[in-house]
C-alpha positions as CSV (number, residue, x, y, z in Angstrom):
1,M,-1.4,-15.3,5.9
2,L,0.6,-12.2,7.4
3,K,-0.6,-13.0,10.6
4,D,0.0,-16.7,10.6
5,I,4.1,-15.6,9.5
6,I,3.9,-12.8,12.1
7,D,2.7,-16.0,14.7
8,S,5.2,-18.0,13.6
9,V,7.7,-15.6,14.2
10,I,6.1,-14.7,17.7
11,A,6.6,-18.4,18.5
12,K,9.9,-18.9,17.5
13,F,10.7,-16.3,20.2
14,N,8.9,-17.6,23.1
15,A,10.3,-21.1,22.2
16,H,13.7,-19.7,23.2
17,G,11.9,-17.8,26.1
18,L,11.4,-14.3,25.1
19,N,7.7,-13.7,26.2
20,S,8.0,-9.9,25.7
21,V,7.1,-10.0,21.8
22,Y,4.0,-8.4,20.8
23,S,2.8,-8.5,17.0
24,A,2.3,-5.0,15.2
25,F,-1.2,-5.7,15.0
26,D,-2.1,-5.6,18.5
27,A,-3.2,-2.4,19.7
28,L,-1.7,-2.9,24.0
29,P,-0.4,0.6,24.5
30,V,3.8,1.6,25.1
31,E,3.1,1.2,28.9
32,S,1.3,-2.0,29.1
33,K,4.1,-3.6,27.7
34,G,6.5,-3.2,30.4
35,N,9.4,-1.1,31.5
36,D,12.0,-3.3,30.0
37,I,13.1,-4.5,26.5
38,Y,10.2,-5.6,24.6
39,S,9.9,-6.7,20.5
40,I,7.5,-5.9,18.5
41,V,7.3,-8.2,14.9
42,G,5.5,-6.7,12.0
43,V,5.6,-7.6,8.1
44,S,6.7,-4.6,5.8
45,E,6.3,-6.4,2.1
46,F,4.5,-9.3,0.8
47,E,4.4,-10.9,-2.5
48,S,2.9,-14.3,-3.3
49,S,4.0,-16.6,-6.3
50,T,2.2,-19.1,-8.6
51,P,-0.1,-21.0,-6.4
52,I,0.9,-25.0,-6.8
53,Y,-1.7,-27.7,-6.7
54,S,-1.7,-31.3,-5.7
55,L,-4.8,-33.9,-5.2
56,S,-4.8,-32.5,-1.3
57,Y,-3.5,-29.5,-0.8
58,I,-2.9,-26.1,-2.5
59,Y,1.1,-24.6,-2.0
60,L,1.8,-21.0,-2.1
61,P,4.9,-19.7,-2.4
62,F,6.3,-16.4,-1.2
63,K,8.7,-13.6,-0.2
64,T,8.2,-11.2,2.6
65,Q,10.4,-8.6,4.9
66,I,9.8,-9.3,8.6
67,E,10.3,-5.9,10.8
68,I,11.8,-7.0,14.2
69,K,11.6,-3.9,16.6
70,I,13.1,-3.8,19.5
71,T,12.0,-1.0,22.1
72,G,14.8,-0.2,25.3
73,S,13.0,1.4,28.5
74,K,13.6,4.9,28.5
75,N,17.2,4.5,30.1
76,T,18.7,1.9,27.5
77,S,21.6,2.6,25.5
78,M,22.2,1.6,22.0
79,A,24.8,-0.7,23.3
80,S,22.7,-2.2,25.3
81,L,20.3,-2.8,22.5
82,Y,22.7,-4.4,20.3
83,N,23.7,-6.7,22.9
84,Y,20.3,-7.7,23.6
85,F,20.1,-8.5,19.6
86,D,23.3,-10.7,19.5
87,T,22.4,-12.3,22.7
88,Y,18.7,-12.8,22.2
89,I,17.2,-12.1,18.8
90,Q,20.5,-13.7,16.3
91,P,20.1,-17.0,17.5
92,V,16.4,-17.4,17.0
93,I,16.9,-15.7,13.5
94,N,19.6,-18.4,13.0
95,D,17.0,-21.1,14.0
96,M,14.3,-19.4,11.6
97,A,15.3,-22.5,8.9
98,D,11.5,-23.0,7.9
99,L,11.2,-18.9,6.7
100,N,14.6,-19.3,4.9
101,C,15.7,-15.8,6.7
102,S,18.3,-13.3,5.8
103,L,19.4,-10.2,7.6
104,K,19.1,-7.3,5.3
105,K,19.0,-4.2,7.8
106,I,19.5,-3.5,11.3
107,S,19.6,0.2,12.6
108,V,19.1,2.3,15.3
109,K,16.6,5.2,15.7
110,Y,15.1,7.4,18.5
111,D,11.4,7.5,18.3
112,S,10.3,10.7,20.0
113,N,6.7,9.6,20.2
114,I,7.5,7.0,22.8
115,Q,10.9,8.7,24.0
116,R,12.8,5.4,23.5
117,L,15.8,3.7,21.2
118,V,14.1,1.5,19.2
119,L,16.7,-1.1,16.9
120,A,14.9,-2.3,13.5
121,I,15.9,-5.4,12.3
122,N,14.6,-6.0,8.7
123,L,14.8,-10.0,7.8
124,S,14.5,-11.1,4.1
125,A,12.4,-13.9,4.5
126,S,10.8,-16.8,1.7
127,G,9.1,-19.7,2.3
128,M,5.7,-22.2,1.5
129,S,2.1,-22.0,2.9
130,K,0.1,-25.2,2.4
131,F,-3.7,-24.9,2.8
132,E,-5.9,-28.2,2.3
133,R,-8.1,-27.8,-0.9
134,G,-12.0,-28.2,0.1
135,N,-14.5,-30.3,-1.5
136,L,-15.2,-29.5,-4.8
């Protein structure tokens, strides 16, 4: 289910023309993600509620914290990362009506492991997954 949420967010970015978006579960090294700005989507918290049953489906309400990390090249400034967020990321977040998203936190930190600035965005999201009931 977590992979489905991450894949859904990545698909929304791809639909808006952003192709340098990766899952937190991929094992690609930083060098293979390119020298430009790229984003990584993950889930930091997940909580599901009591399932709702119908004759054909099971509906599972959930709440989650989606984490998007925007990483610039070695020479990218903090202002450039914020501009990238305003221009490319914020419109996608606004378009995530199916996940009922709201911006919870945004911060910039220097990641000494990869020697780059990283803009971290935390989104509070809720939604409902639908599963087909198997033959009983």
